[in-house]
N, C-alpha and C positions, 0 to 999 in steps of 0.2 A: 551418494550418486546414485543416480537412476538408470537405466539403461530404454533408452526411450526407443529406441527402433534398430532392428540390425536384417541389412539384407543383402544376400549373394549374387552372383555375377558370372556366368558361364563365357567362355567362347561360343561364337554358333557351330565349330565341327565340332562334332560325336561319333564318335565310332563306338562299336563294338570292340571287346577283348580281342577276340580273334581276329581283327580288323587291323590293329595298334599290334599284336606281336607278329603280323606277317609284314606289314610297312617298316617293323624296326627289322626283322632277319632281314628282308632285301636292301632295303636302301640306305640302311645304315650301316649293317654289318656286314654286306655285300655275302652273306650268304655263310663267312667263316664264321660260324657258329654251332653247337652240337645243338641241336632245333631239338629232341626228345629235352631237354636239360630248359632251354628254354621255354617250350610248351609248359614245361611242368610248373618250373617258377610265374610264370605267367597264370596259369589255372589255380593254381593252391592262391592268390593277391587277395582273393577275395572280392573282387574287381569284375561287374558287368559289361559296363560302359565310361567313354574317358571324356572329356572335351581337353581340345587341342586348340591352341594357340595359332598357329596355322595348318593350312590340308594336310595331312599324311602326306602328300608327291611332295612336299616344299622338302622338309625336311634332309632328304639325301641331294637337292640343289645349296645347302648352306653352305658355303666356301671355309668360313674360318668359323673364328668366337666372335669376332667385330661385327660381322654381319649377323651373326646368331642373337645379337647385343644390342645391338639396333630392333632389333624384332623384338624385344625383349620390351624395351620402351617404348615402339609405337603402340604396340597391340597392349601392353600394361597398363597406359597412360588411359586408352580408352575403357579402359576395363573399369580401371579402377573409379575412375570419373562417375559412369552408368551407376554401379554400387553405391557410392557417396550421396549421387544425387537420387538415388533411389531410398537411400533412407532417412535423406534430408524431408523429401516429398511424403513420405508416409505423417511426417506427426508436423506437416503445414509449415516444413521450415524451407528458408532457401540459405545457399551460400554462402552467400556475404553475412547470413547470422552464426556463423562458426567462428570461434574465438581460437579453440585448437586443433589443430590438425596432426594424429600421428600418423605415420606413412611404416607399412612392416613388408619388408621383402628379404631374400635370401638367394632370389634366382637369378641374380641380373647385377650390372653395375648403373649408375644413372648419377649423375652429377653436371646440372641440380639435384634435385632426387625426386622419386616419384609425385610425392608430395608436393614442389613446387611447381613440377608440372602440369597436376590437374588441379589444385588451388588458378589456376593462372588461365586453364581450357573453359571453370567452370564460373568461373566468375566468383572466386573468395575473395573478402577485403585483403588489403594491400597490409595490414597492421597483423594477420592472421599469424599465432605461433606457431612454428615448426617444429616437429622431432621426428626426425626419421630414424627409425630401428634397422641396422642392418647388421644380421647372423646370430641370428637367433633362431629363424628357422622356425621346425615346426611349433618350438613353443610360443612364435613369438606372438600369434591370435592372442592367448590364455595373458601372456604378459603384458600385452597392450592396454588390455582390457584395466589391470591392474596397475596400469602406466597411467590411465586418463583418470585413475581413481584419486592416486594422490596428486595430479594437478588441480583437480575439481576440488581436492581438499582445501586447497589455498584461493580457491576462484569459482566460490558458492555459486556466483549469477553468470557461470561459462556457460555454452554450448562446445565439448569439444566433438570432434570422428575422430575415431581409427580405421585407416584404410589397409588392410594386407592384398598385397597382389604377389601372385606367384603364378609364374607360367617354368611348369615342373619338365617342359618337354623340352626346351630351349638347351637346356643343358647335358642330355644325353649327349655319350663321347661315340664319336666315329668309332668302329672299327676297335673297339673297347671290349671283348669278353670275359671282362673279370666279373667276377660274381654279384659287386657291390650293384655293377653298372646291368644288371643281366634283372639284378632284384626292383631297381630306381625304375627300370625300364616297362615294367609289368605290374608297378603299384601307383606311382605317384601323376596324377592331372594338373591341369591351369585352371584357373580360377581366379578370384576376387571376393571381398566382401567389405562389408564396413557396417561400423557401428556409431551412431551418435547418441549421444549421453548428455546430462547436464546435471550440473551441481545442485546444491538441496534447494537453494534459492529461486533458481532457472527454470528447474523442474516442475514446479505449482502447476503454472498455467499450460503445461504440457501435457500433463498426464491425460490421459484416456480411460476411462472402463471398462471401455469394448477389447483394449487390448492388452495384455502382459507384459509390465514396463519395472522387471526385479531391480532391489537397490542390490547394491553392490557394500556386502557388511564387512571384508575385509580378505587378506591377499595374503599368500607369503612364496619367496626364491626358497628353491635350493640348489645348489650346485655343490654335484657330486666328486667327490677324490678318484687321482688319477684315473680320469676318464676324457682327458681330451679328445681321442682317438676314438670314442663310439661313433661319433656321428660327426659329420660336417661337410668341408671342399678342401680339397689339393688346388690351388689353382695352379696351370700352366700353359704351354701354348695352344692347347686347345679347351681350353676354359676352364669350366668349372667340375674337378669330377669328384663324385661319392666319394663320401668318405663312412661306410654303415659298416659295423660291425655284427658280428648275429649274436652277440652277448648281451644286445638292448632287455631281451626280454627278462635277464637274469636279472637286469639291472635293476627294472621297473620292479619285480615279483621281491630282492632283498632291499630296496628303500622306501619305495612310496609308502607301503601299507601303514607304517609307519610314520612314516609324513602325516598324511590323512589324519590321524589317531590322534598325535600332538595338535596338527593346528586346528580341529575340529575340540579340541579339552581344553584348548587355550579359550574358548569362544563358549566354553561351558553346553559342550556338544558331543555325538557320540554318532558313530555311524547311523546307527537306527534313528537319525535324525533329521537324514539326508534322504529326501523325498523326492530328489531327479539329480542328475547326472548328466555335463556335457561334455563329453571326453575327446581326444581328437582321436581321428583313427589311424592307426601308426603303422596297420596291417595286421592280418587274423596273430599271428604269435603275441605282439605286443597287447593286443586286445585282451586273447586270452590270458595271458600274464596279468594285465590289469584288474581283470573278473576275481585272480586268485587275489591279488594284495588286499581289494577293497572286500575280500566277500561277498561278492554277488554273482548274479545268474545272469545270463547272457539278453534276458530281457531287460534289465538294468540302464544297457546300453546300445539297444534296440535301435535308438534312433543312429547313434557313432555306427552299427555296422550295418543300417539303409544308407547311411551318406559314401560310406566305401563303396560300398555294392553299385552305387548309380554315379559316382565322379571321382571315384580314387581318393587319394589320400593329394592335398592343396597344400599340403605345410603350413605357411601360418593363418592360409586365410580356413584351414579345412574345421579348427573347431568353434569361428564363427560361422560358420554354414548350421556346422551342431546345434549352436545355439538359437539361430534362426529356422531351423526346423523343428525344435524342439517347443519353443513359443507360438507358433501356429501350432502345428498337430496332433502337443501332448501338452495343452498349456499345462503348468503344475497348478496346482492348487492354494487359493488364499490363507499365508500365513505360513507356508510350507518353505524350506531351504533348499537348494540347487547346487550341486559341485561342482564344478568349470576346469577343467587340471589337461593339462596336454606336457608332454616330455621336446627334448630337443638339444642341440650342440651347448656341450657344455663340459659333459652331460648332464640337463640338468631340469627341472621339471618346475613347474608357477601352479598353483592351489587359489583360487577363487571363492571366497563363498559369495551367494547370491542369497537370496531371502524377494518370495512375493510378499508385497503388505497386506495384510487382512485387510 
């Protein structure tokens, strides 16, 4: 499988972290929060600016989960459609060329799923194969790329699209001063991203010497024991309430280094053979743990750190934004291997081995 193009899409509403902190404390929590704690958490998130699906003043007026979810569907379909169309246009393809569409989201509920609504809006064929992925959260960007490879292995003549849409701002809980909600309010942003890929036969006429279009060599999924409450949602009358355990960095340090070593070894490689990383921006403590687990310095994850600073953690869409930024701003050299990796609810990880053909 070849990754032909990757494009991100962000809502028009962009704010400095300080503006979001003020709006969250006032409109959402109505002042019922220790501001020194909230300010410290938001300062330490490593985020300078974020995009939100709605103007900040709208969030305090959302009456309930239903109204927030309606906003999720309306904004999510438009944002996802924009990402898909941009990614297709980049390689001179149209929505009618798509054979398989995989969608990933965890920040709202939509039946029909987002992929069906996006397909109708942009004009995909009526026989397009749809695969909605719900519940994988932050890992879904990498897992979605892995599932594209699985499908295209059996359809080498096909074009496949992955679209991740996450509007995290619409899940923040009103009047909830728990630590997970406060952390989430400072870390997560809104956005979408799309990947266009093709099987080995279909890819050949779509390759462009002017752009980097890596191969997906191999993938691996890992589900960790006794970790169900590490990350996820509790679903209640108020909507999706985040479950976020402070032990996430410890899990990363404990498991991920060996997972990567074994994965690479199975393909005759070591960490020294990895020339570039595409990592999910889980937050400063998670990224520091990831650097420790991989035995790399901050510069190796510089694109990820920069993505966290500019747009925050976009859940499933984040690692795809990092992939797009890597290919556009730090194009890997021909013949080099890259490693895409992300973690998410389960608790789990997904590893994707990439290679730039010589």
